C-alpha positions as CSV (number, residue, x, y, z in Angstrom):
1,M,-3.4,-5.9,10.4
2,R,-1.2,-5.1,13.3
3,D,2.2,-3.7,12.6
4,G,4.9,-5.3,14.9
5,R,7.2,-2.3,14.6
6,N,6.7,1.5,14.8
7,D,9.0,2.8,12.1
8,T,8.3,5.6,9.4
9,E,6.9,4.6,6.1
10,G,9.5,3.7,3.4
11,T,9.6,4.5,-0.1
12,G,11.4,1.5,-1.6
13,R,10.6,-0.5,-4.6
14,H,10.1,-4.0,-3.3
15,G,8.6,-7.2,-4.6
16,E,7.6,-8.6,-8.0
17,R,4.4,-7.8,-9.8
18,A,2.6,-9.9,-12.3
19,E,2.5,-9.1,-15.9
20,G,-0.3,-6.7,-16.7
21,E,-0.7,-5.8,-12.9
22,R,-1.1,-2.1,-12.4
23,A,1.5,-0.3,-10.2
24,F,1.1,3.2,-8.9
25,I,3.3,5.9,-7.5
26,A,1.6,8.4,-5.0
27,D,3.1,11.7,-4.5
28,N,3.7,13.3,-1.1
29,M,0.2,14.3,-0.6
30,L,-1.2,10.9,-0.8
31,G,0.7,8.8,1.8
32,R,-2.2,7.3,3.6
33,L,-3.7,6.4,0.3
34,A,-0.5,4.6,-0.8
35,G,-0.8,2.7,2.5
36,W,-4.4,1.6,1.8
37,L,-3.4,0.6,-1.8
38,R,-0.8,-1.6,-0.5
39,I,-3.3,-3.3,1.8
40,F,-5.3,-3.8,-1.4
41,G,-2.4,-5.6,-2.8
42,C,-1.3,-2.9,-5.2
43,D,2.3,-2.2,-5.9
44,T,2.5,1.5,-4.7
45,L,5.5,3.5,-4.3
46,Y,5.1,6.6,-2.0
47,V,7.4,9.6,-2.9
48,K,7.7,11.6,0.3
49,S,10.1,14.1,-1.2
50,G,11.2,14.9,-4.8
51,D,10.1,16.9,-7.4
52,D,7.7,16.2,-10.4
53,G,10.6,15.4,-12.6
54,D,11.6,12.5,-10.3
55,I,8.1,11.2,-10.1
56,A,7.7,11.5,-14.0
57,R,11.1,9.5,-14.3
58,I,10.0,6.6,-12.0
59,S,6.6,6.6,-13.5
60,E,7.9,6.2,-17.1
61,S,10.8,3.8,-16.3
62,E,8.7,1.5,-14.1
63,K,5.4,1.9,-15.8
64,R,3.6,3.2,-12.8
65,I,0.4,5.3,-12.8
66,V,1.0,8.5,-11.0
67,L,-1.6,9.3,-8.3
68,T,-1.5,13.1,-7.2
69,R,-3.4,16.0,-5.9
70,D,-1.2,18.3,-8.1
71,K,-2.9,19.4,-11.3
72,Q,0.2,20.6,-12.8
73,L,1.7,17.0,-12.5
74,V,-1.4,15.5,-14.1
75,K,-0.9,17.8,-17.1
76,R,2.7,16.7,-17.6
77,R,3.5,15.0,-20.9
78,G,4.7,11.4,-21.0
79,I,3.1,10.1,-17.9
80,N,0.0,8.4,-17.0
81,A,-1.5,10.3,-14.1
82,Y,-4.8,10.3,-12.3
83,Y,-5.8,13.3,-10.3
84,V,-7.3,12.3,-6.9
85,D,-10.2,14.6,-6.3
86,D,-10.6,14.5,-2.6
87,I,-8.6,15.2,0.5
88,R,-10.1,12.4,2.6
89,P,-8.0,9.2,2.5
90,E,-10.9,6.7,2.6
91,E,-12.6,8.5,-0.3
92,Q,-9.4,8.8,-2.3
93,L,-9.2,5.0,-1.8
94,R,-12.7,4.6,-3.1
95,L,-12.2,6.9,-6.1
96,V,-9.0,5.0,-7.2
97,V,-10.6,1.6,-6.6
98,H,-13.5,2.4,-8.8
99,R,-11.4,4.3,-11.5
100,F,-9.0,1.4,-11.9
101,N,-11.4,-1.4,-11.1
102,L,-9.4,-2.8,-8.3
103,R,-10.3,-5.9,-6.1
104,F,-9.2,-6.6,-2.7
105,E,-7.4,-9.8,-2.5
106,E,-6.1,-10.7,1.2
107,E,-3.3,-13.0,0.0
108,R,-1.8,-10.2,-2.1
109,M,-1.5,-7.7,0.7
110,R,1.7,-5.7,0.7
111,C,3.6,-4.2,3.7
112,S,1.7,-0.8,4.3
113,Q,5.0,0.8,5.3
114,C,7.5,-0.1,2.6
115,N,5.6,-1.8,-0.1
116,G,7.3,-5.1,0.2
117,T,5.6,-8.5,-0.3
118,L,4.1,-10.3,2.8
119,H,4.7,-14.0,3.5
120,I,2.7,-16.1,5.8
121,K,4.6,-17.2,8.9
122,K,3.7,-19.6,11.7
123,R,3.9,-18.7,15.5
124,E,7.4,-20.3,15.9
125,D,8.8,-18.2,12.9
126,V,8.0,-15.0,14.8
127,S,8.0,-16.0,18.4
128,S,11.1,-13.8,19.2
129,I,9.5,-10.8,17.5
130,V,6.0,-10.3,18.6
131,P,4.8,-9.9,22.1
132,D,3.6,-12.9,24.0
133,G,0.0,-12.1,24.4
134,V,-0.2,-11.6,20.4
135,L,1.4,-14.9,19.9
136,E,-1.1,-16.8,22.1
137,R,-4.2,-15.1,20.4
138,N,-2.9,-15.7,16.8
139,E,-2.1,-18.6,14.5
140,S,-0.7,-16.9,11.5
141,F,1.3,-13.9,10.9
142,Y,2.5,-12.1,7.8
143,M,6.2,-11.0,7.5
144,C,7.4,-8.3,5.0
145,S,10.2,-9.7,2.8
146,S,11.7,-6.3,2.7
147,C,11.7,-4.5,6.0
148,G,10.9,-7.5,8.3
149,R,7.8,-6.0,9.8
150,V,5.5,-8.5,11.3
151,Y,1.6,-8.1,10.8
152,W,-1.2,-10.1,12.3
153,K,-5.1,-9.7,12.3
154,G,-5.4,-7.8,15.5
155,S,-8.4,-6.0,16.9
156,H,-8.3,-3.4,14.2
157,W,-8.8,-5.9,11.4
158,K,-12.5,-5.4,11.6
159,R,-11.8,-1.6,10.9
160,I,-9.7,-2.5,7.9
161,R,-12.3,-4.8,6.6
162,E,-15.0,-1.9,7.0
163,V,-12.8,0.5,5.0
164,V,-12.1,-2.1,2.2
165,E,-15.8,-2.9,2.0
166,K,-16.7,0.9,1.8
167,A,-14.2,1.4,-0.9
168,L,-15.6,-1.4,-3.0
169,S,-19.2,-0.2,-2.7
170,D,-20.9,2.2,-5.0
C-alpha cells in the first residue's frame, strides 16, 4: 500500500487486539520486519532505542513475544523470545510467519509506520489529503486511527503481495 506521508516510524502502542491474538515486540535490529508483520496484521511494537530491560518489561506486561537478533536477550528469564536467525528482512518475515503459523488477512493490516489500526475510507473522506491523481485512480483508502497516515493500493501493491506469498510458502 502507498503511504500518504513520509514520516519516521513510530513506536506507539495502538489499537486493540483480539483475545488470544499474538502480539510482538521487535528490537532495534528488526525494524523492517516489524513493518512487514504490521502489514500481515500483527500487533507489533518496534523499539528503536532502549535497553533489554525495557523490552523485557513491555513484553511481560503486555504479553508480547520478543523478536530479536540479540542472543543475550533470548536467554533472559521471564520473557517469551524468538531469535530471528537471518539478516534479510524478507527471510526474517518468512521465519516468523512459519514459526508462529501466521496468516495474511488483508482486512487486519496495520499501519506499517506506527502499528495503529487501519480503517477503510472513501474518496471523499481523504480528498483533502491525497494527491489528485491518486484520488482519481483509487476507490478505497485506508487511514490509520493513530497517526492519520493514508494508504492505498498503489503500483507497489503487487510487490507487497509477492513478499507476502513468498513468506507464506515453504
